[in-house]
C-alpha positions, -999 to +999 in steps of 0.1 A: +545+079-481+525+087-451+506+066-437+469+078-438+449+075-403+422+048-410+450+024-427+453-003-405+489-012-393+505-042-411+489-027-442+520-022-468+511+016-486+535+009-508+520-023-521+486-019-545+460-040-537+427-047-561+405-039-536+417+001-534+422-004-573+385-008-574+377+021-544+396+043-565+375+035-596+343+040-582+356+073-569+360+059-534+386+077-509+401+045-495+431+040-516+470+051-523+490+066-551+505+032-561+467+021-566+458+050-585+490+044-607+477+004-614+445+022-622+451+045-649+480+023-663+452-003-667+428+025-679+455+034-704+455-006-718+421-008-717+398+024-716+364+003-707+386-006-674+370+016-650+335+008-669+336-027-663+340-021-627+309+004-625+285-020-646+299-049-622+286-027-591+255-017-610+251-058-620+254-059-578+227-036-572+205-051-593+207-085-585+204-078-546+166-060-558+157-088-576+169-114-547+152-092-526+119-086-548+117-125-547+119-125-507+152-133-498+158-113-469+196-127-457+223-119-479+263-134-472+284-111-495+319-129-498+347-106-512+325-073-505+360-048-507+356-014-496+325-003-491+313+028-514+279+045-522+252+015-531+266-011-509+245-042-505+230-035-471+217-003-486+203-011-516+187-043-495+177-024-466+158-001-487+134-024-505+135-043-468+142-027-439+147-059-420+170-072-443+200-087-429+237-086-446+272-105-435+297-086-451+328-113-459+367-102-469+401-113-461+418-075-470+418-059-435+414-026-448+380-036-463+371-048-429+384-021-408+366+005-425+337-020-432+333-020-393+338+017-388+310+024-413+289-004-404+288+005-361+248+007-348+234-013-375+228-046-359+211-061-388+247-062-410+283-077-398+315-078-415+337-108-412+377-111-419+382-146-437+391-164-466+369-175-492+391-203-496+382-216-465+342-215-471+335-236-440+350-209-415+327-184-427+298-203-423+310-209-388+321-178-374+300-160-347+289-133-367+273-152-395+255-179-370+238-153-355+224-130-383+218-160-406+198-186-411+212-213-434+178-233-431+162-205-450+174-192-486+195-167-484+215-147-514+251-156-519+271-130-536+301-139-550+309-105-574+342-103-586+360-122-566+364-158-583+389-144-609+412-139-578+413-177-575+437-197-600+426-228-608+451-247-582+422-238-556+395-255-570+373-224-572+342-247-588+349-268-555+344-242-535+314-229-552+301-260-545+307-269-509+287-231-501+258-244-521+257-272-503+252-260-472+219-233-487+186-242-482+162-250-513+150-217-530+187-199-524+202-179-552+240-174-561+247-140-581+281-140-597+302-122-618+342-134-633+364-112-655+369-131-689+396-133-711+368-143-744+375-105-750+406-096-763+411-065-741+411-083-714+446-097-715+462-064-709+447-060-677+448-096-666+491-083-670+485-056-649+466-076-620+499-098-619+513-065-604+493-064-573+493-082-539+458-099-556+466-112-592+440-121-616+432-155-630+406-149-661+384-177-674+362-182-704+322-181-702+319-217-702+345-219-672+326-193-659+292-213-665+309-242-647+309-224-614+268-224-612+270-262-600+241-269-582+223-236-593+201-232-623+205-200-640+177-177-641+170-155-672+188-142-690+215-162-675+251-153-682+257-128-699+279-092-698+272-073-670+250-048-685+225-073-701+216-086-668+176-068-664+194-036-674+167-010-658+161+010-688+176+002-726+199+033-719+213+010-692+232-011-716+251+017-734+275+004-762+291-022-770+284-041-739+304-076-756+338-053-750+332-056-714+355-088-707+332-105-680+305-123-674+274-117-645+243-142-637+220-156-605+213-187-604+189-206-579+192-233-560 
């Protein structure tokens, strides 16, 4: 296929990417035919798949609003992906114009596009880094320029940790990040789960992309909150986490093969 003008050199446009599949399902434009094919195949295997991604984004927005409402004015979003409508900085700065956001992603497509749309906003930055090396994220010049780790912040790891195998020790990674945060900081986290049978088909499809997924049980996901106390309503399916109205819950939220929660240090 012809390389789009916005695709950075070195990015394989023939290899599907989870970030671009996500972008496509949310109505974004930064995706390739191979990504759209995977998304459509995933939807045929699991009709709830696009809803899972939309509900994940809706949870992120509600969590950010809650954190800013609790006085959190600095946010570290790891695994931010390709920006779409309702980004973290838009939600946070709508509630508090002085809010600071640092986006982190390993995908050069996500980072390149983020840098383009964030130009001119001196309270937002994007860092290309690997979640598996949390110390490098915190030591990055952009992170240190904007974030004050001596004050509480909101750590967002939404829809990200299910891309790490157990051998990467995701519990240990989150613990290492949490240990560097001030008391009163928050962790907002979501993760795909195989507790619902519908998750198995998507798990198999994800293995075809450059970023395969590793689904975990509710108990395994809860262990990621080590060092944080879950706030109400706990670790639940996306629509059940502080919906804005009963209509937001929709039908059969239990069919969504994922869980989300927010914890306070």
